[in-house]
DRENDOLO-263065 format. One record per residue: residue number from 1; residue in one letter; x, y, z of N, C-alpha, C in turn. Coordinates in steps of 0.02 Angstrom, whole numbers. Each point is the difference from the previous one (the first is absolute). Layout:
<rs>
num NUM | residu A | n.px X | n.py Y | n.pz Z | ca.px X | ca.py Y | ca.pz Z | c.px X | c.py Y | c.pz Z;
...
</rs>
This chain:
<rs>
num 1 | residu M | n.px -5385 | n.py 506 | n.pz -3279 | ca.px 66 | ca.py -15 | ca.pz -25 | c.px 46 | c.py -15 | c.pz 59;
num 2 | residu E | n.px 48 | n.py -44 | n.pz -11 | ca.px 46 | ca.py -19 | ca.pz 52 | c.px 70 | c.py 22 | c.pz -18;
num 3 | residu Y | n.px 37 | n.py 23 | n.pz 52 | ca.px 68 | ca.py 25 | ca.pz -9 | c.px 47 | c.py -36 | c.pz 47;
num 4 | residu T | n.px 65 | n.py 2 | n.pz -15 | ca.px 51 | ca.py -30 | ca.pz 42 | c.px 50 | c.py 54 | c.pz 19;
num 5 | residu V | n.px 18 | n.py 3 | n.pz 64 | ca.px 49 | ca.py 48 | ca.pz 24 | c.px 69 | c.py -24 | c.pz -23;
num 6 | residu I | n.px 37 | n.py 45 | n.pz -32 | ca.px 66 | ca.py -19 | ca.pz -25 | c.px 57 | c.py 41 | c.pz 32;
num 7 | residu S | n.px -17 | n.py 50 | n.pz 39 | ca.px 52 | ca.py 41 | ca.pz 32 | c.px 10 | c.py -23 | c.pz 72;
num 8 | residu N | n.px 53 | n.py 24 | n.pz 30 | ca.px 14 | ca.py -17 | ca.pz 70 | c.px -40 | c.py 44 | c.pz 48;
num 9 | residu T | n.px -41 | n.py 45 | n.pz -27 | ca.px -42 | ca.py 44 | ca.pz 40 | c.px -66 | c.py -35 | c.pz 15;
num 10 | residu T | n.px -24 | n.py 7 | n.pz 61 | ca.px -66 | ca.py -27 | ca.pz 18 | c.px -53 | c.py 41 | c.pz -36;
num 11 | residu V | n.px -45 | n.py -35 | n.pz -35 | ca.px -53 | ca.py 33 | ca.pz -38 | c.px -67 | c.py -23 | c.pz 26;
num 12 | residu C | n.px -37 | n.py 45 | n.pz 31 | ca.px -67 | ca.py -15 | ca.pz 26 | c.px 2 | c.py -61 | c.pz 47;
num 13 | residu G | n.px 52 | n.py -5 | n.pz 40 | ca.px 7 | ca.py -54 | ca.pz 48 | c.px 27 | c.py -65 | c.pz -29;
num 14 | residu K | n.px 19 | n.py 1 | n.pz -63 | ca.px 27 | ca.py -60 | ca.pz -33 | c.px 74 | c.py 10 | c.pz -13;
num 15 | residu V | n.px 38 | n.py -54 | n.pz 3 | ca.px 71 | ca.py 3 | ca.pz -13 | c.px 16 | c.py -33 | c.pz -67;
num 16 | residu K | n.px 63 | n.py 2 | n.pz -19 | ca.px 22 | ca.py -26 | ca.pz -65 | c.px -27 | c.py -70 | c.pz -13;
num 17 | residu D | n.px -24 | n.py -10 | n.pz -61 | ca.px -27 | ca.py -63 | ca.pz -26 | c.px -70 | c.py -17 | c.pz 25;
num 18 | residu E | n.px -30 | n.py 42 | n.pz 41 | ca.px -69 | ca.py -11 | ca.pz 22 | c.px -47 | c.py 33 | c.pz -50;
num 19 | residu K | n.px -60 | n.py -27 | n.pz -5 | ca.px -50 | ca.py 25 | ca.pz -47 | c.px -49 | c.py 47 | c.pz 35;
num 20 | residu L | n.px -26 | n.py 48 | n.pz -38 | ca.px -52 | ca.py 43 | ca.pz 25 | c.px -45 | c.py 18 | c.pz -58;
num 21 | residu T | n.px -61 | n.py 22 | n.pz 15 | ca.px -48 | ca.py 16 | ca.pz -51 | c.px -6 | c.py 75 | c.pz -8;
num 22 | residu K | n.px -34 | n.py 21 | n.pz -52 | ca.px -12 | ca.py 71 | ca.pz -12 | c.px -40 | c.py 29 | c.pz 59;
num 23 | residu D | n.px -48 | n.py -39 | n.pz 26 | ca.px -39 | ca.py 23 | ca.pz 58 | c.px 43 | c.py 10 | c.pz 62;
num 24 | residu D | n.px 50 | n.py -45 | n.pz 10 | ca.px 46 | ca.py 8 | ca.pz 57 | c.px 36 | c.py 67 | c.pz -4;
num 25 | residu I | n.px 23 | n.py 17 | n.pz -60 | ca.px 37 | ca.py 62 | ca.pz -10 | c.px -45 | c.py 60 | c.pz 10;
num 26 | residu L | n.px -59 | n.py -1 | n.pz -31 | ca.px -46 | ca.py 57 | ca.pz 5 | c.px -26 | c.py 9 | c.pz 71;
num 27 | residu N | n.px -14 | n.py -54 | n.pz 36 | ca.px -24 | ca.py 5 | ca.pz 69 | c.px 54 | c.py 27 | c.pz 47;
num 28 | residu A | n.px 64 | n.py -9 | n.pz -18 | ca.px 55 | ca.py 27 | ca.pz 40 | c.px 16 | c.py 72 | c.pz -20;
num 29 | residu G | n.px -36 | n.py 27 | n.pz -49 | ca.px 11 | ca.py 69 | ca.pz -22 | c.px 55 | c.py 7 | c.pz -51;
num 30 | residu G | n.px 20 | n.py -56 | n.pz -30 | ca.px 54 | ca.py 2 | ca.pz -49 | c.px -26 | c.py 9 | c.pz -71;
num 31 | residu S | n.px 47 | n.py 7 | n.pz -46 | ca.px -16 | ca.py 7 | ca.pz -71 | c.px 35 | c.py -55 | c.pz -38;
num 32 | residu V | n.px -39 | n.py -40 | n.pz -35 | ca.px 29 | ca.py -56 | ca.pz -39 | c.px 50 | c.py 27 | c.pz -51;
num 33 | residu E | n.px -19 | n.py 54 | n.pz -35 | ca.px 43 | ca.py 28 | ca.pz -52 | c.px 67 | c.py 24 | c.pz 29;
num 34 | residu H | n.px -4 | n.py 32 | n.pz 58 | ca.px 61 | ca.py 25 | ca.pz 32 | c.px 46 | c.py -58 | c.pz 21;
num 35 | residu L | n.px -28 | n.py -52 | n.pz 30 | ca.px 40 | ca.py -57 | ca.pz 22 | c.px 31 | c.py -37 | c.pz -59;
num 36 | residu L | n.px -38 | n.py -5 | n.pz -55 | ca.px 28 | ca.py -32 | ca.pz -60 | c.px 57 | c.py 42 | c.pz -29;
num 37 | residu A | n.px -11 | n.py 66 | n.pz -6 | ca.px 51 | ca.py 44 | ca.pz -29 | c.px 63 | c.py 3 | c.pz 43;
num 38 | residu A | n.px -9 | n.py -5 | n.pz 66 | ca.px 58 | ca.py 3 | ca.pz 46 | c.px 36 | c.py -66 | c.pz 4;
num 39 | residu G | n.px -27 | n.py -53 | n.pz -30 | ca.px 34 | ca.py -65 | ca.pz 0 | c.px -9 | c.py -39 | c.pz 65;
num 40 | residu H | n.px -52 | n.py 16 | n.pz 38 | ca.px -12 | ca.py -37 | ca.pz 62 | c.px -42 | c.py -63 | c.pz -11;
num 41 | residu I | n.px -43 | n.py 2 | n.pz -52 | ca.px -42 | ca.py -58 | ca.pz -15 | c.px 0 | c.py -13 | c.pz -75;
num 42 | residu V | n.px -20 | n.py -60 | n.pz -19 | ca.px -12 | ca.py -18 | ca.pz -70 | c.px -64 | c.py -41 | c.pz -2;
num 43 | residu S | n.px -29 | n.py -4 | n.pz -58 | ca.px -59 | ca.py -42 | ca.pz -9 | c.px 21 | c.py -71 | c.pz 15;
num 44 | residu A | n.px -43 | n.py -37 | n.pz 35 | ca.px 17 | ca.py -69 | ca.pz 20 | c.px 14 | c.py -44 | c.pz -61;
num 45 | residu N | n.px -29 | n.py 18 | n.pz -57 | ca.px 12 | ca.py -38 | ca.pz -61 | c.px 68 | c.py 15 | c.pz -30;
num 46 | residu A | n.px 30 | n.py 57 | n.pz 20 | ca.px 64 | ca.py 21 | ca.pz -29 | c.px 60 | c.py -29 | c.pz 36;
num 47 | residu V | n.px -10 | n.py -30 | n.pz 59 | ca.px 56 | ca.py -25 | ca.pz 39 | c.px 26 | c.py -64 | c.pz -32;
num 48 | residu K | n.px 65 | n.py 0 | n.pz -13 | ca.px 33 | ca.py -59 | ca.pz -30 | c.px 59 | c.py -19 | c.pz 43;
num 49 | residu A | n.px 17 | n.py -63 | n.pz -3 | ca.px 60 | ca.py -22 | ca.pz 37 | c.px 61 | c.py 21 | c.pz -40;
num 50 | residu V | n.px 38 | n.py 46 | n.pz 27 | ca.px 60 | ca.py 25 | ca.pz -32 | c.px 59 | c.py -20 | c.pz 42;
num 51 | residu P | n.px 49 | n.py -34 | n.pz -29 | ca.px 58 | ca.py -20 | ca.pz 39 | c.px 37 | c.py 62 | c.pz 26;
num 52 | residu A | n.px 29 | n.py -7 | n.pz 58 | ca.px 37 | ca.py 55 | ca.pz 30 | c.px 63 | c.py 14 | c.pz -40;
num 53 | residu V | n.px 15 | n.py 64 | n.pz -8 | ca.px 60 | ca.py 20 | ca.pz -36 | c.px 55 | c.py 10 | c.pz 51;
num 54 | residu P | n.px 56 | n.py -33 | n.pz -8 | ca.px 54 | ca.py 8 | ca.pz 49 | c.px 25 | c.py 72 | c.pz 0;
num 55 | residu Q | n.px 19 | n.py 23 | n.pz 59 | ca.px 27 | ca.py 67 | ca.pz 7 | c.px 68 | c.py 4 | c.pz -34;
num 56 | residu A | n.px 11 | n.py 54 | n.pz -37 | ca.px 65 | ca.py 11 | ca.pz -31 | c.px 50 | c.py 22 | c.pz 53;
num 57 | residu T | n.px 57 | n.py -30 | n.pz -2 | ca.px 52 | ca.py 20 | ca.pz 48 | c.px 57 | c.py 32 | c.pz -38;
num 58 | residu Q | n.px 29 | n.py 50 | n.pz 31 | ca.px 57 | ca.py 33 | ca.pz -31 | c.px 63 | c.py -37 | c.pz 18;
num 59 | residu Q | n.px 36 | n.py -22 | n.pz -50 | ca.px 62 | ca.py -36 | ca.pz 12 | c.px 58 | c.py 49 | c.pz 0;
num 60 | residu E | n.px 45 | n.py -10 | n.pz 46 | ca.px 58 | ca.py 43 | ca.pz 3 | c.px 49 | c.py -22 | c.pz -55;
num 61 | residu P | n.px 32 | n.py 48 | n.pz -32 | ca.px 48 | ca.py -18 | ca.pz -52 | c.px 60 | c.py -36 | c.pz 31;
num 62 | residu K | n.px 29 | n.py -45 | n.pz -40 | ca.px 59 | ca.py -37 | ca.pz 24 | c.px 60 | c.py 45 | c.pz -5;
num 63 | residu V | n.px 33 | n.py 10 | n.pz 56 | ca.px 58 | ca.py 44 | ca.pz 2 | c.px 57 | c.py -38 | c.pz 33;
num 64 | residu S | n.px 58 | n.py 3 | n.pz -30 | ca.px 58 | ca.py -31 | ca.pz 30 | c.px 23 | c.py 41 | c.pz 60;
num 65 | residu V | n.px 13 | n.py -33 | n.pz 54 | ca.px 22 | ca.py 34 | ca.pz 61 | c.px 71 | c.py -23 | c.pz 15;
num 66 | residu F | n.px 44 | n.py 47 | n.pz 9 | ca.px 70 | ca.py -16 | ca.pz 16 | c.px 6 | c.py -5 | c.pz 76;
num 67 | residu N | n.px 21 | n.py -58 | n.pz 22 | ca.px 9 | ca.py -10 | ca.pz 72 | c.px 75 | c.py -3 | c.pz 12;
num 68 | residu S | n.px 28 | n.py 51 | n.pz 32 | ca.px 72 | ca.py 3 | ca.pz 10 | c.px 26 | c.py -52 | c.pz 49;
num 69 | residu V | n.px -43 | n.py -31 | n.pz 39 | ca.px 22 | ca.py -50 | ca.pz 48 | c.px 2 | c.py -69 | c.pz -31;
num 70 | residu N | n.px -49 | n.py -16 | n.pz -40 | ca.px -4 | ca.py -68 | ca.pz -28 | c.px 1 | c.py 1 | c.pz -76;
num 71 | residu N | n.px 48 | n.py 34 | n.pz -29 | ca.px 3 | ca.py -1 | ca.pz -73 | c.px 30 | c.py -66 | c.pz -24;
num 72 | residu E | n.px -11 | n.py -14 | n.pz -63 | ca.px 20 | ca.py -64 | ca.pz -28 | c.px 77 | c.py -8 | c.pz -4;
num 73 | residu Q | n.px 37 | n.py 54 | n.pz -5 | ca.px 71 | ca.py -4 | ca.pz -10 | c.px 38 | c.py -3 | c.pz 66;
num 74 | residu G | n.px -35 | n.py 8 | n.pz 55 | ca.px 32 | ca.py -5 | ca.pz 65 | c.px 37 | c.py 64 | c.pz 20;
num 75 | residu E | n.px -9 | n.py 54 | n.pz -37 | ca.px 34 | ca.py 63 | ca.pz 16 | c.px -44 | c.py 42 | c.pz 44;
num 76 | residu K | n.px 34 | n.py 45 | n.pz 37 | ca.px -37 | ca.py 46 | ca.pz 43 | c.px 6 | c.py 70 | c.pz -27;
</rs>
């Protein structure tokens, strides 16, 4: 069986988006079940192109600010 690394952690000498086999994992002393459960790898057949989700940004609320130097009425 073939797997694809999906985490930013190096797995058995492979980095994200590289493929490795069950034998690669077992020869390195790893556990396929553990790596799957931890979310480090997925079955190569399960990898799909998923568009990136933009990061949510917190917007500051709009607040009126009184500027005593440059107010609209020209008063100080």
